[in-house]
Wavefront OBJ file of the C-alpha trace (Angstrom):
o trace
v 205.287 128.956 169.444
v 205.889 125.238 168.305
v 202.834 123.190 168.802
v 203.714 120.223 171.372
v 202.897 116.664 169.498
v 199.412 115.169 170.652
v 197.872 118.201 172.337
v 196.051 121.064 171.004
v 195.700 124.442 172.242
v 193.469 126.630 174.508
v 192.348 128.925 171.961
v 191.740 125.999 169.680
v 189.313 123.970 171.452
v 187.462 127.439 172.212
v 187.113 127.918 168.337
v 186.248 124.063 167.593
v 183.222 124.444 170.490
v 182.406 127.811 168.338
v 182.425 125.805 165.488
v 180.306 122.938 166.246
v 177.758 125.492 168.034
v 177.057 127.890 164.955
v 177.064 124.829 163.081
v 174.360 123.168 165.291
v 172.063 126.976 165.063
v 172.784 126.598 161.544
v 171.163 123.331 161.155
v 167.985 123.823 163.441
v 167.555 127.083 161.245
v 167.793 124.947 158.150
v 165.403 121.829 159.333
v 162.206 123.502 159.984
v 162.100 124.450 155.667
v 163.200 121.174 155.198
v 160.021 119.689 155.367
v 158.314 122.035 153.161
v 161.282 122.140 150.732
v 160.424 117.996 150.471
v 156.709 119.068 149.883
v 157.368 121.173 147.436
v 159.274 119.005 145.883
v 156.910 116.379 146.091
v 153.705 118.653 144.917
v 156.700 119.630 141.934
v 156.659 115.736 141.017
v 152.619 115.477 140.722
v 151.882 117.191 137.598
v 154.213 114.872 135.354
v 151.890 112.666 136.823
v 148.786 114.070 136.091
v 150.004 114.935 132.805
v 150.955 111.019 132.602
v 147.197 109.873 133.357
v 146.184 112.816 130.827
v 148.038 111.408 128.068
v 146.029 108.033 128.454
v 142.963 108.697 125.797
v 139.567 108.419 127.382
v 137.451 105.825 125.582
v 134.127 106.874 126.899
v 133.943 109.825 124.360
v 132.084 108.909 121.121
v 133.576 110.026 117.986
v 132.056 112.578 115.579
v 129.599 111.562 113.514
v 130.793 113.978 110.549
v 134.397 114.396 110.244
v 136.332 116.449 107.657
v 140.436 115.872 106.633
v 142.178 117.582 103.711
v 141.361 114.558 101.789
v 138.187 113.223 102.805
v 135.051 113.741 104.910
v 133.902 110.639 107.074
v 131.045 109.654 108.740
v 130.573 107.456 111.522
v 127.134 105.953 112.739
v 125.691 103.467 114.718
v 123.637 100.612 113.325
v 120.549 101.428 114.932
v 120.946 105.350 113.518
v 122.049 103.615 110.045
v 118.885 100.942 110.213
v 116.444 104.002 110.795
v 117.366 105.946 107.802
v 117.279 103.330 105.673
v 113.513 103.118 106.750
v 112.862 106.416 106.490
v 114.349 106.491 102.918
v 111.624 103.084 102.138
v 109.189 105.426 103.392
v 109.588 108.393 101.942
v 110.272 106.363 98.609
v 106.413 104.463 99.489
v 105.192 108.023 100.254
v 105.787 108.984 96.576
v 104.994 106.103 94.678
v 101.328 105.766 96.070
v 101.377 109.774 95.218
v 102.240 109.128 91.486
v 99.990 105.438 91.255
v 97.115 108.323 92.523
v 98.249 110.900 90.415
v 98.080 108.718 87.689
v 94.485 107.273 88.205
v 93.135 111.286 88.782
v 94.651 112.179 85.075
v 93.252 109.225 83.446
v 90.105 109.967 85.160
v 90.115 113.047 83.777
v 90.673 112.334 80.625
v 88.248 109.857 80.243
v 85.726 112.404 81.122
v 86.920 115.211 78.915
v 84.606 116.434 76.104
v 87.075 114.915 73.440
v 87.003 111.338 74.963
v 82.667 111.938 75.321
v 83.033 112.789 71.379
v 85.081 109.979 70.587
v 82.265 107.862 71.512
v 79.976 109.211 69.924
v 81.637 108.850 65.965
v 82.977 105.644 67.678
v 79.842 103.524 69.143
v 81.011 99.993 70.176
v 79.722 97.542 68.378
v 77.515 95.200 69.914
v 76.417 91.569 68.564
v 72.887 92.479 66.767
v 70.186 89.391 67.463
v 68.744 88.286 63.702
v 65.619 87.901 64.340
v 63.437 86.102 61.580
v 61.303 88.486 59.089
v 57.512 88.453 59.639
v 55.887 86.648 57.006
v 53.663 88.257 54.926
v 50.043 87.427 54.496
v 49.882 88.359 50.999
v 52.871 86.886 49.770
v 53.410 83.798 48.407
v 56.146 81.640 48.856
v 57.824 80.355 45.846
v 57.248 76.962 44.314
v 59.905 75.354 43.819
v 60.534 72.532 41.077
v 60.203 68.989 42.578
v 63.712 66.960 42.549
v 63.376 64.283 44.502
v 60.609 61.635 45.678
v 60.098 62.973 48.821
v 58.756 66.007 51.163
v 59.266 66.270 55.288
v 56.806 66.157 57.208
v 57.327 69.112 59.662
v 54.013 68.638 61.922
v 50.842 67.373 62.217
v 47.554 68.317 63.822
v 43.583 67.667 63.455
v 42.877 71.187 63.367
v 44.743 73.036 60.454
v 44.516 76.434 61.802
v 47.393 75.317 64.863
v 49.381 74.722 61.673
v 49.388 78.113 60.491
v 51.030 80.138 62.758
v 53.722 77.235 62.138
v 54.149 77.876 58.792
v 54.831 81.738 59.061
v 57.266 80.665 61.188
v 58.949 78.359 58.666
v 58.697 80.590 55.611
v 60.516 83.857 58.100
v 63.561 81.143 57.828
v 63.692 80.652 54.197
v 61.404 77.237 54.047
v 58.435 77.179 52.044
v 55.615 74.519 53.468
v 51.922 73.256 52.499
v 49.153 72.246 54.314
v 47.578 68.613 53.354
v 45.268 66.788 54.707
v 45.860 62.945 55.304
v 42.795 60.708 56.314
v 41.550 62.701 59.432
v 44.999 64.655 59.925
v 46.529 67.632 58.748
v 49.996 67.742 57.555
v 52.436 70.809 57.321
v 54.987 69.703 54.679
v 57.621 71.462 52.631
v 56.787 72.453 49.474
v 59.751 71.394 47.917
v 61.111 67.708 47.388
v 64.276 66.186 48.330
v 65.888 62.295 48.585
v 65.165 59.838 51.370
v 65.542 62.832 53.901
v 65.992 59.089 56.313
v 69.383 58.430 54.665
v 72.754 60.024 55.833
v 74.221 62.090 52.846
v 71.316 62.906 50.882
v 70.032 66.859 50.383
v 66.793 65.665 52.198
v 68.813 64.236 55.255
v 70.637 67.656 55.499
v 67.460 69.251 55.266
v 65.390 67.832 57.916
v 69.063 68.466 60.222
v 67.868 72.122 59.550
v 64.340 72.056 60.094
v 64.758 70.432 63.592
v 67.464 72.888 64.371
v 64.792 76.062 63.749
v 62.044 74.515 64.788
v 63.804 73.986 68.345
v 62.938 77.633 69.325
v 59.337 77.688 67.855
v 56.112 79.512 70.023
v 52.993 79.757 68.689
v 52.157 83.859 69.588
v 51.532 84.391 73.214
v 47.507 84.059 74.533
v 46.791 82.886 71.483
v 45.833 79.179 72.537
v 47.263 77.364 70.050
v 49.479 73.872 69.992
v 53.143 74.529 71.231
v 54.032 71.126 69.827
v 55.394 70.105 73.103
v 58.978 71.893 74.698
v 61.284 71.033 71.848
v 59.064 70.805 69.340
v 59.072 69.447 65.627
v 62.359 66.921 66.548
v 60.447 64.107 64.896
v 60.022 65.269 61.341
v 60.404 62.426 58.621
v 60.293 61.839 55.253
v 57.793 61.128 53.036
v 57.318 59.619 49.818
v 54.519 61.280 47.332
v 53.876 59.585 43.928
v 55.118 61.541 40.979
v 53.088 63.762 39.268
l 1 2 3 4 5 6 7 8 9 10 11 12 13 14 15 16 17 18 19 20 21 22 23 24 25 26 27 28 29 30 31 32 33 34 35 36 37 38 39 40 41 42 43 44 45 46 47 48 49 50 51 52 53 54 55 56 57 58 59 60 61 62 63 64 65 66 67 68 69 70 71 72 73 74 75 76 77 78 79 80 81 82 83 84 85 86 87 88 89 90 91 92 93 94 95 96 97 98 99 100 101 102 103 104 105 106 107 108 109 110 111 112 113 114 115 116 117 118 119 120 121 122 123 124 125 126 127 128 129 130 131 132 133 134 135 136 137 138 139 140 141 142 143 144 145 146 147 148 149 150 151 152 153 154 155 156 157 158 159 160 161 162 163 164 165 166 167 168 169 170 171 172 173 174 175 176 177 178 179 180 181 182 183 184 185 186 187 188 189 190 191 192 193 194 195 196 197 198 199 200 201 202 203 204 205 206 207 208 209 210 211 212 213 214 215 216 217 218 219 220 221 222 223 224 225 226 227 228 229 230 231 232 233 234 235 236 237 238 239 240 241 242 243 244 245 246 247
C-alpha cells in the first residue's frame, strides 16, 4: 500500500512510541552507573597527580656522609663536624707529644741514675777552681839574701813593738818577699831585703814592687786571738821607699 505524502501510518506511530519508551528506560538504567564511572575516572586520574608530586625532590632529606660511586668515594660533612674532627686531631697530637716528652725525661733520668754514669763521674770528677793559699813560713828557714841592685828599700810597716811585725814578716815570706825588721829612732820598721830603684818613680823596679806589696798586703789578717796589730781595714797601702847609704 502506498504511503500518502505527509502522513504516517498508525503502526509506525506505535512503534516509534515504543522505541522512545525503551530508550528512556535504557537511559534511566545507565544513568546511576554513570556517576561512579565519573568518580572512577577521577580516581583513575589522581595517581598521576600523586606520581607528579612524588617526582618532586624532597630537600629535607640530608645526603649521606659517605657516598660510594663506581670511580670515587665522596665524603660530605658539615662544618661543625669538620671543626670537631680537627679539634680532636689536635688534642690527640698534643697528648702524644706530651707523652713523648715525659718518656724522654724519664729515659734521661734513668740513664743518669745508672751505675755506668756513676762510674764515669767517679773516673772524671768535676774540676773546681783551687784556692791558692800561701805556704806557711818556716821559722827555721831563713830567706835567701839578695844582692842589692839599687839604693832604696821599701818600708812595708812600722810599729813601736817588733813583735807585731813578726806575723807580717812571715805573711810576706809566704809570697816570696823577704823582709827585715830594723829600728829607726823609737820605732821598728819592716823593710824589704832586696834593694830597688826609687819606688816613688813610675817605671822603675821599685815602683812595680811597691804595687805588688800593696796588693798582697790588702788581704793581711793577724792570727786570730793573738792581739797583734791588724794595721787598719786595708793594711800596707802606705808603703814607701827609703833610700839607704851604700855599704
